[in-house]
Phi, psi and omega in degrees: 000163177294127183259344179288158180281142179238166171248130172245122172267120182245118172239120172247137182237079183280141178242131177213141178275352184242350180229149176289137181302322180297323179298318181293323174298323180296326177293320182297319183290325175299320180292321174300315174301318181297335183291336185082358179280156174289136188208159175224121178275125180242168184297331182246346186197163173245135179261130183239138178248126179174186175282159178304314181292344172272326189273322181298316176295327177299316178301319175298316183292326175301314179302306185303313181299316178294319176294322179289340180267003174119355178296139178255331174214166186200131167256136180231122180249129182237127169247139181232128169248126180221167175220145182288334191230006182203160181287146166261115190242141178303315183296334180292334180265333190251350191302326181282350180257351185245000000 
């Protein structure tokens, strides 16, 4: 498996007739924080930094957690940036803006 760090941009759009979508998104972000992986919350998505094997199980846990928390449907958009021979780091893309 890929051992280099990658960036995954994760956007979840949960729908529930009983819970506010933003409250469900907050649950997803809390699960990302709990993972201990580096992340950055942006207006439309959250970017997560880690290995493929660290991030993909986290995406699965987020789905399970949101359905258990009241989501009835969900759209999930994932973008992955990887490199064959080096780590992909959030700071490499963001350092000049922060």
